[in-house]
C-alpha positions in Angstrom: 42.6 8.4 47.6 39.0 7.0 46.3 39.7 4.0 44.2 37.0 5.0 41.6 40.0 7.6 41.0 41.8 4.9 39.2 38.6 3.4 37.4 37.6 3.8 33.5 35.0 6.5 33.0 32.3 4.0 31.5 29.6 6.3 31.5 29.8 7.3 27.6 29.0 4.0 27.0 25.6 4.6 28.0 24.9 6.8 25.1 24.1 5.9 21.5 23.7 7.9 18.4 20.8 6.1 16.5 20.3 6.4 13.0 16.7 5.4 11.8 16.7 5.4 7.8 13.9 4.3 5.8 15.0 2.8 2.1 13.0 2.1 -1.0 14.8 -1.4 -1.9 13.1 -3.0 -5.2 11.6 -6.4 -5.1 14.7 -8.9 -6.6 17.0 -6.0 -7.2 19.9 -7.4 -5.3 22.4 -5.5 -6.4 20.7 -2.6 -6.1 19.0 -3.0 -3.0 22.6 -3.9 -1.7 24.3 -0.6 -3.0 21.3 1.1 -1.4 22.3 -0.4 2.1 26.4 0.2 1.6 25.3 3.7 0.9 23.5 4.3 3.8 26.2 2.8 6.3 29.2 4.9 4.3 27.0 7.7 5.5 26.6 6.3 8.7 30.0 6.0 9.7 31.3 9.3 8.0 28.5 11.0 10.8 29.5 9.2 13.6 26.7 6.9 14.2 26.6 4.2 16.8 23.6 2.2 15.4 22.4 2.0 11.8 18.8 0.3 11.5 17.4 -0.7 8.4 13.7 -2.0 7.6 13.0 -5.2 7.1 14.0 -7.9 4.2 16.0 -4.9 2.7 17.9 -7.2 0.5 15.3 -8.9 -1.2 12.9 -6.1 -0.9 9.1 -7.2 0.6 7.3 -8.9 -0.6 9.5 -11.4 -2.3 6.6 -14.1 -2.7 7.7 -17.1 -4.5 11.0 -16.2 -5.3 11.9 -17.3 -1.8 11.2 -20.8 -3.9 14.2 -20.4 -5.7 17.2 -21.7 -4.4 19.3 -19.6 -6.3 17.7 -16.6 -5.1 18.2 -17.4 -1.5 21.9 -18.6 -2.2 22.1 -15.0 -4.0 20.6 -13.0 -1.0 23.0 -15.1 1.6 25.5 -13.5 -0.4 24.8 -9.9 -0.1 24.4 -10.5 3.6 27.8 -11.5 3.7 29.0 -8.7 1.8 27.2 -5.9 3.9 28.3 -7.8 7.1 32.0 -7.6 5.6 31.2 -3.6 4.7 30.3 -2.6 8.1 32.8 -0.8 10.4 32.9 0.7 13.9 28.9 1.4 13.5 26.6 -1.5 14.4 24.3 -2.0 11.9 20.9 -4.0 11.9 19.4 -5.1 8.5 16.5 -7.3 7.5 17.1 -10.2 5.0 16.2 -14.0 4.7 18.8 -16.2 6.1 19.1 -20.5 6.0 17.4 -22.3 7.9 20.1 -25.2 9.1 17.8 -27.0 11.4 16.9 -29.4 8.6 13.4 -29.1 9.5 10.6 -26.5 8.5 10.7 -24.2 5.9 14.0 -23.5 4.1 14.3 -19.5 5.5 13.9 -17.4 8.3 13.1 -13.6 8.2 15.7 -12.0 10.2 17.1 -8.9 11.8 20.8 -9.2 11.2 23.4 -7.0 13.3 26.8 -6.8 12.3 29.8 -4.5 13.1 33.6 -4.6 12.2 33.0 -7.1 9.7 31.5 -9.0 11.5 27.9 -10.9 12.6 26.7 -10.1 15.9 23.8 -12.2 15.8 20.7 -12.7 14.1 17.3 -12.6 15.1 14.4 -14.3 13.6 10.7 -13.1 13.0 8.7 -15.0 15.2 4.9 -14.0 14.3 4.2 -14.7 10.8 1.3 -13.1 9.0 -0.6 -15.2 7.2 -4.1 -12.3 6.3 -5.0 -10.0 4.1 -2.0 -9.3 1.6 0.5 -11.2 4.0 1.7 -14.6 3.6 5.0 -15.1 5.6 4.6 -18.8 6.6 4.1 -19.8 3.3 7.6 -19.2 3.0 9.4 -18.5 6.6 9.9 -20.6 9.5 8.9 -18.6 12.8 11.5 -18.1 15.4 11.1 -19.0 18.6 14.0 -17.7 20.7 14.1 -14.5 22.7 17.1 -12.7 23.8 18.2 -9.6 24.2 21.2 -8.1 21.7 24.2 -6.6 23.4 24.9 -3.5 21.3 27.5 -1.5 22.7 27.1 -3.0 25.8 23.3 -2.3 25.9 20.9 -4.7 26.0 18.3 -4.2 23.3 15.3 -6.3 22.3 15.0 -6.8 18.5 11.7 -7.6 16.5 10.6 -7.9 13.4 7.9 -5.9 12.4 4.5 -8.3 13.9 6.3 -9.3 16.6 5.5 -5.7 17.9 2.2 -5.6 16.6 0.6 -8.4 18.5 -2.9 -8.7 18.1 -3.2 -5.0 17.4 -4.0 -5.4 13.7 -6.3 -3.1 12.0 -8.8 -6.2 10.8 -7.9 -9.2 13.7 -7.8 -12.3 11.8 -6.5 -14.3 14.7 -4.5 -13.7 18.0 -1.0 -14.7 19.3 -0.2 -16.1 22.3 3.6 -15.1 22.4 4.3 -11.5 22.6 7.9 -11.1 21.8 8.7 -7.5 22.8 7.5 -8.4 26.3 9.3 -11.4 26.8 12.6 -9.5 25.7 11.6 -6.5 27.9 11.5 -9.1 31.1 14.7 -10.6 30.2 16.1 -7.3 30.6 16.3 -5.4 27.3 16.4 -1.4 27.9 14.9 -0.4 24.5 12.6 -2.4 21.5 13.8 -2.0 18.2 11.3 -3.0 15.4 12.4 -3.4 11.8 9.1 -3.3 9.6 8.0 -3.7 6.1 4.2 -2.4 7.0 2.0 -1.3 4.1 0.3 1.9 4.1 -3.6 1.8 4.3 -5.3 4.9 4.9 -5.9 4.2 8.5 -2.7 2.8 9.3 -0.9 6.5 10.0 -3.0 6.9 13.5 -3.4 3.1 13.7 0.2 2.3 13.9 1.2 4.8 16.0 -1.2 4.1 18.6 0.0 0.4 18.7 3.5 1.7 19.0 2.8 4.1 21.5 0.9 1.5 23.6 3.4 -0.7 23.8 6.1 1.5 24.6 4.0 2.3 27.6 2.9 -0.7 28.7 6.4 -2.3 28.4 7.8 1.1 29.7 10.6 1.3 27.4 11.8 3.6 24.4 10.7 1.9 20.8 13.0 2.9 17.6 10.8 2.0 14.7 11.9 1.3 11.3 10.1 1.2 8.1 10.2 0.5 4.6 9.1 2.9 1.8 8.3 2.9 -1.7 5.8 1.1 -3.7 5.7 -2.5 -5.0 3.3 -3.7 -7.4 0.0 -2.7 -5.4 1.3 -2.5 -1.9 2.7 1.4 -0.7 4.9 1.7 2.1 5.0 5.0 3.7 8.1 4.8 6.0 6.8 7.0 8.5 9.7 5.5 11.0 9.9 7.1 14.5 11.2 7.0 17.8 9.3 6.6 20.7 10.3 7.4 25.0 8.5 5.0 27.2 5.7 7.3 27.8 4.7 6.8 24.3 5.9 10.3 23.5 6.9 10.7 19.5 10.5 12.3 19.8 11.3 12.2 16.1 9.7 11.1 12.6 10.7 10.6 9.0 8.7 11.7 6.4 6.3 9.6 4.7 6.3 8.6 1.2 10.3 9.1 1.1 13.7 7.7 1.6 15.2 9.7 4.7 16.6 8.8 8.0 16.3 10.5 11.4 19.2 10.6 14.3 18.3 10.3 17.8 20.8 10.2 20.8 19.6 7.3 23.5 20.6 7.5 27.1 20.4 4.4 28.4 21.1 5.2 31.8 18.2 7.8 32.3 16.2 6.1 29.6 16.1 9.6 27.6 16.0 10.3 24.1 16.8 13.5 22.1 16.7 14.1 19.0 18.0 17.6 18.4 17.7 18.8 15.0 15.5 16.1 14.3 12.7 16.8 17.0 10.6 19.5 14.7 8.4 17.0 13.6 4.9 17.2 12.6 3.2 15.1 15.4 -0.2 16.2 14.6 -2.7 13.6 12.5 -1.9 13.5 8.9 -4.8 14.8 6.6 -6.1 11.0 5.6 -6.9 12.6 1.6 -3.3 14.3 1.5 -1.7 10.7 2.9 -4.2 9.0 0.6 -3.1 11.0 -2.6 0.8 11.2 -2.0 0.4 7.3 -1.7 -1.2 7.1 -5.1 1.2 9.5 -6.7 4.2 7.3 -5.3 2.4 4.0 -6.3 2.5 5.2 -10.2 5.8 6.5 -10.1 7.6 3.4 -8.4 5.5 0.9 -10.6 7.0 2.5 -13.7 10.2 3.0 -12.6 10.6 0.1 -11.0 9.0 -2.1 -13.7 11.4 -0.2 -15.9 8.7 1.0 -18.1 9.8 4.3 -18.6 7.7 7.4 -17.6 4.8 7.8 -20.2 1.6 7.1 -19.3 -1.8 6.9 -21.5 -5.1 7.2 -19.8 -8.5 7.8 -21.5 -10.3 11.2 -20.7 -13.9 11.5 -20.3 -15.0 14.4 -18.8 -16.0 12.2 -15.9 -14.6 12.5 -12.2 -12.5 9.1 -12.3 -10.5 10.0 -15.0 -9.8 13.4 -14.1 -8.4 12.3 -10.9 -6.1 9.6 -12.3 -4.9 12.5 -14.7 -4.0 14.7 -11.7 -2.5 11.8 -10.2 -0.5 11.0 -13.2 1.2 14.2 -14.0 2.3 14.7 -10.2 3.5 11.2 -10.4 5.6 11.6 -14.1 5.2 15.1 -15.2 2.6 16.6 -17.0 4.6 16.6 -19.9 4.9 12.7 -20.2 1.3 12.2 -20.0 -1.1 11.5 -22.7 -5.0 11.9 -22.3 -7.3 10.8 -25.3 -10.9 12.1 -25.3 -13.3 9.6 -27.2 -16.4 11.3 -27.7 -19.5 9.1 -29.1 -23.0 10.1 -30.3 -24.1 9.5 -26.6 -21.3 11.9 -24.8 -22.5 15.3 -23.2 -20.9 18.2 -24.3 -19.2 18.9 -21.1 -17.2 15.3 -21.7 -15.1 16.6 -24.2 -14.7 20.6 -22.8 -14.2 19.6 -19.6 -11.5 17.1 -20.6 -9.9 20.2 -22.5 -10.1 22.4 -19.7 -8.4 20.0 -17.1 -5.7 18.8 -19.5 -4.9 22.6 -20.3 -4.9 23.7 -16.5 -2.4 20.4 -15.9 -0.4 20.9 -19.3 -1.1 17.2 -20.1 -1.4 16.8 -24.1 -4.9 15.8 -25.0 -6.3 14.2 -28.4 -9.7 13.7 -29.3 -10.7 10.3 -31.3 -14.4 10.1 -31.8 -15.2 6.7 -31.8 -18.9 6.6 -33.9 -17.2 5.7 -37.1 -15.8 2.4 -35.2 -18.6 1.9 -33.3 -21.2 2.1 -36.7 -18.9 -0.4 -38.1 -18.7 -2.7 -35.7 -22.5 -2.4 -35.7 -22.7 -2.8 -39.7 -20.6 -6.3 -38.8 -23.0 -7.6 -36.3 -26.0 -6.0 -38.1 -27.2 -9.6 -39.4 -27.1 -11.5 -36.3 -28.6 -8.4 -34.1 -31.4 -7.8 -36.3 -34.8 -7.5 -34.4 -32.6 -7.4 -31.1 -33.0 -4.1 -29.0 -29.9 -2.1 -28.0 -29.5 -3.1 -24.7 -25.8 -3.7 -22.7 -24.2 -5.8 -25.8 -24.0 -2.0 -27.8 -23.0 -0.1 -24.1 -20.2 -2.6 -23.9 -19.1 -2.6 -27.6 -18.6 1.5 -26.8 -16.2 0.7 -24.0 -14.2 -1.7 -25.9 -13.7 0.5 -28.9 -12.4 2.8 -26.3 -10.2 0.5 -24.6 -8.7 -0.8 -28.1 -8.0 2.8 -29.2 -5.7 3.0 -25.8 -4.4 0.0 -26.1 -3.0 0.4 -30.1 -1.7 3.9 -28.8 -0.3 2.1 -25.9 1.6 -0.4 -27.8 2.4 1.5 -30.6 4.2 4.2 -28.6 5.0 2.4 -25.6 2.8 4.5 -23.2 1.6 2.2 -20.1 -2.1 2.5 -19.9 -3.6 3.7 -16.5 -6.5 2.2 -16.0 -9.5 4.8 -14.2 -11.9 2.3 -12.4 -12.7 2.9 -8.9 -13.5 0.8 -6.2 -17.4 1.1 -6.2 -17.9 0.5 -9.5 -15.4 -2.7 -9.9 -17.2 -3.8 -6.8 -20.3 -4.2 -8.5 -19.2 -4.9 -12.0 -20.1 -1.7 -13.2 -17.1 -2.2 -15.4 -16.5 -3.8 -19.2 -14.0 -6.7 -19.5 -12.0 -5.6 -22.1 -12.9 -2.4 -22.5 -12.6 0.2 -19.8 -11.2 -2.8 -17.9 -7.8 -2.1 -19.9 -4.8 -0.8 -18.7 -1.4 -2.0 -16.3 -2.2 -0.3 -13.3 -5.6 0.3 -11.3 -4.7 3.7 -9.9 -7.9 4.4 -7.7 -9.0 1.0 -7.8 -9.6 1.1 -4.1 -11.2 4.6 -3.7 -15.0 4.6 -3.2 -16.5 7.1 -5.3 -17.2 9.8 -2.2 -13.6 9.3 -1.7 -12.6 10.2 -5.5 -15.2 13.4 -4.9 -14.0 14.0 -1.9 -10.1 14.0 -2.7 -10.6 16.5 -6.0 -12.3 18.6 -3.4 -9.0 18.4 -1.5 -7.1 19.0 -4.5 -8.9 22.0 -5.6 -9.6 23.4 -2.2 -5.8 22.7 -0.3 -3.4 21.5 -2.8 -3.6 23.4 -5.2 -5.5 26.1 -3.7 -7.2 26.8 -7.4 -9.9 25.2 -9.4 -7.5 22.6 -11.5 -10.5 20.2 -11.8 -13.0 21.9 -13.2 -16.3 22.0 -10.9 -18.7 21.4 -13.7 -16.5 18.0 -13.7 -17.1 17.3 -9.8 -21.2 18.2 -9.8 -22.1 16.4 -12.8 -24.2 13.5 -12.3 -22.2 10.7 -12.6 -22.9 8.7 -16.1 -21.4 6.0 -18.4 -23.3 8.0 -21.3 -23.5 4.8 -23.2 -27.0 5.4 -24.0 -29.0 8.5 -24.2 -29.7 10.3 -20.8 -28.0 7.3 -18.7 -27.0 8.2 -15.6 -25.3 5.8 -12.6 -28.9 6.3 -10.6 -30.5 4.8 -13.2 -29.5 1.3 -11.5 -27.5 1.7 -8.5 -28.3 3.5 -4.7 -26.5 6.7 -4.7 -23.0 6.6 -3.9 -23.2 7.9 -0.2 -25.5 4.4 0.5 -23.6 1.9 -1.8 -20.2 3.0 -0.6 -21.3 2.9 3.0 -22.7 -1.1 2.2 -19.3 -1.8 0.6 -17.2 -0.9 2.7 -19.5 -2.5 5.8 -19.2 -5.9 3.5 -15.5 -5.6 1.9 -14.2 -4.1 5.1 -15.8 -4.0 8.2 -17.1 -7.8 7.1 -20.5 -7.3 9.0 -23.2 -9.8 8.1 -26.4 -9.0 6.4 -28.2 -8.8 9.7 -25.8 -6.2 11.4 -25.8 -4.0 8.6 -29.9 -4.2 8.3 -29.5 -3.1 12.0 -28.0 0.5 11.0 -31.1 1.0 8.8 -29.8 0.0 5.4 -32.6 -0.9 3.0 -32.8 -4.6 2.8 -33.8 -4.9 -0.8 -31.3 -2.3 -1.9 -28.5 -4.1 0.4 -29.4 -7.7 -1.3 -29.0 -6.0 -4.4 -25.8 -4.4 -3.7 -24.8 -8.0 -2.1 -25.3 -9.5 -5.2 -23.8 -7.5 -7.5 -20.4 -7.4 -5.0 -20.4 -11.7 -5.4 -21.5 -12.2 -9.1 -18.6 -10.0 -10.4 -16.0 -11.6 -8.9 -15.1 -12.7 -12.4 -14.1 -9.1 -13.7 -12.1 -8.3 -10.5 -9.7 -11.9 -10.7 -9.3 -10.5 -14.7 -8.9 -6.6 -13.3 -5.2 -5.3 -13.8 -3.6 -4.9 -10.1 -4.7 -2.0 -8.1 -2.3 0.3 -5.3 -4.0 -0.5 -2.0 -5.0 2.1 0.4 -7.7 0.0 2.4 -7.5 -1.8 5.2 -9.2 -4.6 2.5 -8.7 -3.9 -1.3 -9.5 -6.1 -4.6 -6.7 -8.5 -5.1 -3.8 -10.4 -3.2 -5.6 -9.8 0.1 -9.1 -10.3 -1.0 -9.6 -14.2 -2.2 -13.0 -14.8 -2.9 -14.4 -17.5 -4.8 -16.0 -17.5 -8.6 -17.9 -20.5 -8.4 -19.8 -20.4 -5.3 -23.1 -20.7 -3.8 -23.4 -18.7 -0.9 -24.5 -15.6 -2.2 -27.8 -14.0 -1.6 -28.4 -17.4 0.8 -26.8 -16.2 4.3 -30.6 -15.0 5.7 -31.7 -18.6 4.5 -29.0 -20.1 6.2 -29.2 -18.4 9.3 -32.7 -19.8 9.2 -32.1 -23.2 8.6 -28.9 -23.2 11.5 -31.5 -21.8 14.4 -34.0 -24.8 13.6 -31.6 -27.1 13.5 -29.7 -26.2 16.4 
């Protein structure tokens, strides 16, 4: 008789049912985040899942920032780690958390992937590549890992990595490069598949660039890749989830929904290196509509900002009859429900007829409450008080800004009285060049569209009417009217700014692509226009330091990811500095 007849059948060990589950944690809500994890474990156990993969830093939420400096916070995270590990059963669980650095040198903790089963910790893997660019500041808090060994799960060696470890020099904007490729090292050491747990924030190009990066690495390594990302919003950062499983050719086998707490299951055969997603294979593999994902991101950003801050669900905004406030009103209605949105139109003597009528039509279309509070009586009283001081002077920016501040005061008074959070309606283009008023139209708790260029605002409004609602929700007159602050007679934005197509092109080149002045001129941009815009951007940094936090949807937004000095003498000197450099070298 053949000896193999007496041997146990171990072929089943090559098959694993793997669940990729993207959760929406709240930074610092350790008990709430723990319950999310325990619920996921309980569900996975009941469904017979072999391996449950959860996102990076799911215990603390990402990014926890200076909470990590507090010893009591770290110790409570460690306690949650222990309790989650003890709650594991037959299902192996990989989850992200901070872990203690016992070495006695370096930073006090690691950013780790913890692997646990049957109430015991199997091992932990420390994040090795710690980003320190844009909004990321991992090296400020975490000690980098430097050990790369496959993790054996159900007799299958997996290469476990944390977020940046899989990107390896493929980021949207290349600030620095790494010499160590963790996934490649793990593959060479025998890993049969790569797992990556992430907290990768959304930006408008990320759904395409991130998948391209993952496909590239799966193909280069010749290994399946399982990627699990955080979902939800934390202050300015929005996480889209978009977790997925790729085979060794880079083919997307299954993919989680974007901007939702969901999971997908995939069966992995380590002998044949094949993946089968079963009912989860029917997915959208096409390139997502960028305006659609941006809109979904902003809606989630507003909703989670309110929910996670425990601010209730009532919001207020000024509805001017312009396109910016119209878009914010639509986003607010989608995020919290039209019944929870209070819009206020505040016409002045310089307001056009459409300022009120267009606001009324939009409010009716959305079903939001609209109040009308004319500001002329208040503005007149201010002018009367200032008359002795302002006599013999011409109407100028002082009177213009006084109208904006009057509106801001009224909105804040209603916000304070009734507890509605004020949404700011400023866009990126106007914020960039300082066409906004401190303590006036810059008031608010959250900048909803502060990372949308004006041209993107127009495009999104058209998309909403044509594709999302498939009817005219935003009045066409709002979309087609010439932009104006309406703070003096017949005022138009074009009086002092280039057309928004030109302006936004310059801003993107300067802020996101970080082109030099010479490189921008080489594209055909008028030199005088360029220099005027660049001066406006840099001279108004002090305003942005005082702005409300804004939802990030681009590769480089105003906020934590852009640290530009207020007091500086570089602005306008690049051309001269280049000439001087050539002469002295």
